[in-house]
C-alpha positions as CSV (number, residue, x, y, z in Angstrom):
1,M,12.9,-9.1,-15.9
2,N,10.8,-7.2,-18.4
3,I,10.3,-3.4,-18.5
4,L,6.8,-3.6,-16.9
5,E,8.2,-5.5,-14.0
6,K,10.9,-2.8,-13.7
7,Y,8.3,-0.1,-13.6
8,A,6.4,-2.0,-10.9
9,I,9.5,-2.3,-8.8
10,K,10.3,1.4,-9.3
11,L,6.8,2.5,-8.5
12,S,6.9,0.4,-5.3
13,N,9.8,2.3,-4.0
14,I,7.7,4.5,-1.7
15,S,8.3,2.1,1.2
16,L,5.4,1.7,3.5
17,S,4.3,-1.3,5.9
18,G,4.2,-3.8,8.6
19,I,3.8,-7.4,7.5
20,N,2.5,-9.4,10.5
21,K,1.1,-6.3,12.2
22,I,-1.7,-5.6,9.8
23,Q,-3.5,-8.7,11.1
24,Q,-3.5,-7.1,14.5
25,L,-5.4,-4.2,13.1
26,N,-8.2,-6.6,12.3
27,N,-11.2,-4.5,12.8
28,S,-9.8,-2.6,15.8
29,S,-10.4,0.9,14.4
30,I,-12.3,3.1,17.0
31,R,-13.4,0.0,18.8
32,I,-11.0,-0.2,21.7
33,M,-10.7,-0.8,25.4
34,S,-7.2,-0.6,26.9
35,S,-4.4,-1.9,28.5
36,N,-1.4,-1.9,30.8
37,G,-2.6,-4.5,33.4
38,T,-5.2,-2.1,34.7
39,P,-9.0,-2.0,34.1
40,A,-9.5,-1.0,30.5
41,K,-10.3,2.7,29.9
42,K,-11.3,4.1,26.6
43,P,-9.5,7.3,25.7
44,M,-11.5,10.4,25.4
45,L,-12.1,11.4,21.8
46,D,-11.0,14.9,21.0
47,E,-14.2,16.9,20.5
48,T,-12.7,19.2,18.0
49,V,-11.7,16.4,15.6
50,N,-13.5,13.2,15.0
51,Q,-13.7,10.6,12.3
52,D,-16.6,12.2,10.5
53,D,-14.7,15.5,10.2
54,I,-11.4,14.1,8.8
55,T,-11.1,14.7,5.0
56,D,-7.3,15.3,4.9
57,F,-4.3,15.3,7.1
58,S,-3.9,19.1,7.5
59,K,-4.7,18.8,11.2
60,F,-2.5,15.7,11.8
61,E,1.0,16.1,13.3
62,L,3.4,13.2,12.9
63,K,5.1,12.0,16.1
64,R,7.0,8.9,14.9
65,I,6.9,6.0,12.5
66,L,5.9,2.9,14.4
67,S,6.9,0.4,11.7
68,N,7.6,0.5,8.0
69,N,7.9,-2.6,5.8
70,T,9.3,-2.1,2.3
71,K,8.1,-5.6,1.2
72,T,4.4,-5.2,1.9
73,K,4.3,-1.4,1.4
74,V,2.4,-0.7,4.7
75,C,3.5,2.0,7.1
76,F,2.2,2.5,10.7
77,V,2.6,6.0,12.1
78,Q,1.7,7.7,15.4
79,G,0.6,11.3,15.8
80,T,-2.1,13.6,17.0
81,F,-4.9,15.6,15.5
82,N,-5.4,19.4,16.0
83,K,-2.4,19.7,18.4
84,K,-4.2,17.7,21.1
85,E,-2.6,15.0,23.3
86,T,-5.0,12.2,22.3
87,P,-2.9,9.8,20.2
88,A,-3.9,8.5,16.7
89,I,-2.5,5.7,14.5
90,I,-2.5,6.1,10.8
91,V,-2.0,3.0,8.6
92,L,-1.0,3.6,5.0
93,E,-0.9,0.8,2.5
94,K,0.0,0.8,-1.2
95,K,-2.7,-0.7,-3.4
96,A,-2.1,-3.5,-5.7
97,F,-1.9,-2.8,-9.5
98,S,-5.2,-3.4,-11.3
99,E,-5.8,-3.7,-15.1
100,D,-7.7,-0.3,-15.1
101,S,-4.8,1.4,-13.3
102,L,-2.4,0.4,-16.1
103,K,-4.6,1.1,-19.1
104,D,-4.0,4.1,-21.4
105,S,-7.7,4.4,-22.0
106,A,-8.2,4.9,-18.2
107,G,-5.4,7.4,-17.9
108,G,-3.5,4.9,-15.9
109,F,0.2,4.3,-15.3
110,L,0.9,3.3,-18.9
111,S,-0.5,6.5,-20.4
112,G,0.6,9.9,-21.5
113,K,-0.3,11.2,-18.1
114,S,2.8,9.4,-16.7
115,T,6.3,10.9,-17.1
116,L,9.5,9.0,-17.1
117,T,12.9,10.2,-15.7
118,K,15.7,8.0,-16.9
119,T,18.2,6.7,-14.3
120,F,20.3,4.8,-16.8
121,T,20.1,2.5,-19.8
122,N,22.3,-0.5,-20.7
123,D,21.7,-2.5,-23.9
124,V,17.9,-3.4,-23.9
125,Y,17.4,-2.5,-20.2
126,G,16.4,0.9,-19.0
127,N,15.8,2.1,-15.4
128,Y,13.4,5.0,-14.9
129,E,11.4,6.7,-12.2
130,C,7.8,6.9,-13.3
131,K,5.6,9.7,-11.9
132,T,1.8,9.4,-12.5
133,K,-1.3,11.4,-11.9
134,T,-2.5,11.7,-8.3
135,D,-5.6,9.4,-8.5
136,C,-3.4,6.5,-9.6
137,N,-1.5,6.7,-6.4
138,G,-4.3,6.3,-3.8
139,L,-3.3,4.7,-0.6
140,K,-5.6,2.4,1.5
141,T,-5.8,4.3,4.8
142,V,-7.0,3.3,8.2
143,I,-7.3,5.8,11.1
144,I,-7.4,4.5,14.7
145,Y,-8.5,7.5,16.8
146,P,-8.3,7.5,19.7
147,A,-5.6,4.9,19.9
148,T,-4.6,3.1,23.1
149,E,-1.2,2.3,24.5
150,Q,-1.9,-1.3,23.8
151,Q,-2.5,-0.7,20.1
152,I,0.6,1.5,19.8
153,R,2.7,-1.3,21.4
154,K,1.4,-3.8,18.9
155,F,2.3,-1.8,15.9
156,V,5.9,-0.9,17.0
157,D,8.6,-2.9,15.2
158,Q,9.7,-5.5,17.7
159,E,11.1,-9.0,18.3
160,V,8.7,-11.9,18.0
161,Y,9.0,-15.1,20.0
162,I,7.3,-18.5,19.7
163,I,6.2,-20.3,22.9
164,Q,4.6,-23.6,23.6
165,E,1.3,-22.7,25.3
166,T,0.2,-25.7,27.5
167,P,-3.3,-25.9,28.9
168,D,-1.9,-24.8,32.2
169,I,-0.1,-21.8,30.8
170,Y,-3.2,-20.8,29.0
171,K,-5.5,-21.0,32.1
172,R,-3.0,-19.6,34.6
173,L,-1.3,-16.9,32.6
174,V,-2.6,-16.3,29.1
175,L,-6.4,-16.2,29.7
176,P,-6.2,-13.7,32.6
177,Y,-4.0,-11.5,30.4
178,M,-6.5,-11.7,27.5
179,L,-9.5,-10.9,29.7
180,N,-7.6,-8.0,31.3
181,E,-6.2,-6.4,28.1
182,K,-8.9,-7.4,25.6
183,L,-10.1,-5.1,22.9
184,S,-13.8,-4.1,23.1
185,V,-16.2,-6.2,21.1
186,Q,-19.0,-3.7,21.2
187,W,-18.5,-3.1,17.5
188,V,-19.1,-6.9,17.0
189,Y,-22.4,-6.6,18.9
190,N,-23.3,-3.5,16.9
191,I,-23.1,-5.7,13.8
192,L,-24.8,-8.7,15.2
193,D,-27.6,-7.0,17.2
194,D,-28.1,-3.5,15.8
195,G,-27.5,-4.0,12.0
196,K,-24.4,-1.8,11.8
197,E,-22.4,-2.1,8.5
198,A,-25.5,-3.9,7.0
199,E,-24.5,-2.6,3.5
200,R,-21.2,-4.5,3.7
201,I,-22.6,-7.9,4.6
202,L,-21.8,-10.7,2.2
203,V,-24.1,-13.3,3.8
204,K,-25.6,-13.9,7.2
205,D,-27.5,-16.5,9.1
206,D,-29.8,-15.4,12.0
207,C,-29.9,-18.7,13.8
208,P,-28.8,-18.0,17.4
209,E,-26.8,-21.2,17.8
210,N,-25.3,-21.8,14.3
211,G,-25.6,-18.3,12.8
212,F,-23.1,-15.7,11.8
213,V,-22.5,-12.5,9.8
214,A,-19.8,-12.3,7.1
215,I,-18.4,-8.9,6.1
216,P,-15.3,-7.7,4.3
217,D,-12.3,-7.5,6.6
218,L,-11.0,-4.0,7.5
219,K,-7.7,-4.9,5.6
220,W,-9.5,-5.4,2.3
221,D,-10.9,-2.5,0.2
222,G,-13.7,-4.7,-1.1
223,N,-12.8,-4.1,-4.7
224,D,-9.6,-5.9,-5.7
225,I,-10.5,-9.6,-5.5
226,S,-6.9,-10.6,-5.8
227,S,-6.7,-9.6,-2.1
228,L,-10.2,-10.9,-1.1
229,Y,-10.6,-11.1,2.6
230,Y,-13.8,-11.7,4.5
231,L,-14.5,-12.1,8.2
232,A,-17.3,-14.3,9.5
233,I,-18.4,-13.4,13.1
234,I,-20.4,-16.1,14.9
235,R,-23.7,-15.1,16.6
236,K,-23.2,-17.2,19.7
237,K,-21.7,-15.0,22.4
238,G,-19.2,-16.1,25.0
239,V,-17.0,-18.2,22.7
240,K,-13.7,-16.4,22.8
241,S,-11.3,-18.5,20.7
242,I,-10.5,-22.0,19.5
243,R,-9.6,-22.8,23.1
244,D,-13.3,-22.7,23.9
245,L,-14.3,-25.1,21.1
246,N,-15.4,-28.7,21.3
247,S,-17.1,-31.1,19.0
248,S,-20.6,-29.6,19.8
249,Y,-19.5,-26.6,17.7
250,I,-18.8,-28.6,14.6
251,P,-22.3,-28.1,13.0
252,M,-21.9,-24.3,13.5
253,L,-18.5,-24.3,12.0
254,K,-19.6,-26.3,9.0
255,N,-22.6,-24.1,8.5
256,V,-20.4,-20.9,8.4
257,R,-17.9,-22.6,6.1
258,D,-20.4,-23.8,3.6
259,K,-22.5,-20.7,3.4
260,V,-19.7,-18.2,3.2
261,L,-17.8,-20.2,0.6
262,A,-21.0,-20.5,-1.5
263,A,-21.6,-16.7,-1.2
264,I,-18.0,-16.0,-2.3
265,K,-18.4,-18.3,-5.3
266,E,-21.7,-16.6,-6.3
267,K,-20.3,-13.0,-5.9
268,H,-16.7,-13.4,-6.9
269,G,-16.4,-16.7,-8.8
270,Y,-13.8,-18.3,-6.6
271,A,-14.2,-22.0,-6.0
272,K,-14.0,-23.3,-2.4
273,E,-10.6,-24.8,-3.2
274,Q,-9.3,-21.2,-3.9
275,I,-10.1,-19.9,-0.4
276,K,-8.0,-20.3,2.8
277,V,-10.3,-20.6,5.8
278,F,-8.7,-20.2,9.2
279,F,-8.7,-18.9,12.8
280,H,-6.2,-16.7,14.4
281,Y,-4.7,-17.8,17.7
282,H,-4.1,-15.7,19.7
283,P,-7.0,-13.7,18.3
284,T,-7.1,-9.9,18.1
285,F,-10.5,-9.7,19.9
286,L,-12.3,-12.3,22.1
287,H,-15.3,-13.2,20.1
288,L,-15.0,-16.2,17.8
289,H,-14.5,-15.3,14.1
290,I,-13.3,-17.0,11.0
291,H,-11.1,-15.6,8.2
292,F,-11.8,-16.3,4.5
293,V,-8.9,-15.2,2.2
294,Y,-8.1,-15.8,-1.5
295,A,-5.5,-18.5,-1.5
296,K,-3.0,-16.7,-3.8
297,Y,-3.1,-13.6,-1.6
298,D,-0.1,-13.6,0.8
299,A,-2.1,-12.1,3.6
300,P,-0.4,-11.2,6.9
301,G,-1.5,-13.6,9.7
302,T,-1.6,-16.7,7.6
303,S,1.7,-18.2,8.8
304,C,1.9,-21.3,10.9
305,D,2.6,-19.3,14.1
306,R,-0.9,-17.6,14.0
307,A,-3.3,-19.4,11.6
308,H,-5.2,-22.6,12.3
309,L,-7.0,-24.0,9.3
310,L,-10.7,-24.5,9.9
311,E,-10.6,-28.0,8.4
312,T,-7.8,-29.0,10.7
313,V,-9.7,-27.6,13.7
314,I,-12.8,-29.6,12.7
315,N,-10.8,-32.8,12.1
316,N,-9.0,-32.5,15.5
317,M,-12.3,-32.2,17.4
318,E,-13.8,-35.1,15.4
319,M,-11.0,-37.2,16.7
320,M,-11.0,-35.8,20.2
321,D,-14.0,-33.9,21.6
322,D,-12.0,-31.5,23.9
323,Y,-8.8,-31.4,21.7
324,Y,-8.3,-27.6,22.1
325,E,-8.8,-27.8,25.9
326,K,-6.0,-30.3,26.2
327,A,-3.6,-29.3,23.3
328,T,-0.3,-27.5,23.6
329,L,-0.3,-24.8,20.9
330,S,2.6,-22.9,19.4
331,V,1.9,-19.2,19.9
332,M,3.5,-16.0,18.7
333,V,4.3,-13.4,21.5
334,L,5.5,-9.8,20.8
335,E,8.3,-8.5,22.9
336,K,6.6,-5.2,23.8
337,E,3.3,-6.8,24.9
338,N,2.6,-7.2,28.6
339,L,2.1,-11.0,28.0
340,F,5.8,-11.2,27.1
341,T,6.8,-9.7,30.5
342,I,4.3,-12.0,32.3
343,L,5.7,-15.2,30.6
344,K,9.3,-14.1,31.2
345,N,8.7,-13.4,34.9
346,E,7.0,-16.8,35.2
347,G,9.9,-18.6,33.6
348,V,8.0,-19.6,30.5
349,L,10.3,-17.5,28.4
350,K,13.9,-18.0,29.5
351,L,15.9,-15.4,27.7
352,Q,19.3,-13.9,28.3
353,D,19.3,-10.1,28.6
354,K,20.7,-8.4,25.5
355,E,24.0,-6.7,26.0
């Protein structure tokens, strides 16, 4: 390990994060309905503090750390603003190193503005704590305010279980749960119908049947292309997830794939073979959307228990028109979600109580 690598490790020691949970953030900020097996109610926003007024955390009171991952350097915390009861979630994520952040000419980490405190040396190896100027240490920050009980549960560190979701389990148990506890998709309609976030659009197609809008995902800062992450939202309403797809949707899926990959190539230079294209199942919100992620980026939500590659989905439906209506799918379930309790009570999850 060379000295620069040792610096990188040392600089990473401010532990922050939640690896598979950031995917559940997926565009949920201030766009929420809620939870708990009852008709969804949106929490009242504290009139004395709103998103437009927040420029620092002087009015934020930390209540607890929901989850903290030292590998991915993302931390989820719960608290309140201005001593009110309305809960808020803050997501803090360490940014990746960039060339500019290291350059001496830019006043970066490897410049005279950084100070080194030696821990020990041994032969050619030295271990130090490096302290740098403040603007080198910016954190990508997401504020969810007001936050729902449903969101808070999702971000709490908890056990994960994999179930085999048959078509019967989906129709009888999972779909009713999804419809009851769904996150609001009004923000999606604001983008599709009202031109919200227009300045962030990578590419769009206005065709009502095969069209879409592609924007940077909330998890990406839009600058560091080593963590490139776009979300393509289809225009056709009423398609909730891959469970609703059949072969009639293949032209739409290919249209989204081809145009978004071409736009990524034009803007960022990545070839189509360098981009992972996939769906989440279960999705975070019930309006069909497709994820486009740089292949080298180890993005949360790309593991086999959550991601379904677009090409595989298309191939399955080319072989069998109603494949996703009939297929048994492996699905990740979180222990603190209401779905876990439903599946356990119905005997789908047969677990012994922990002692």
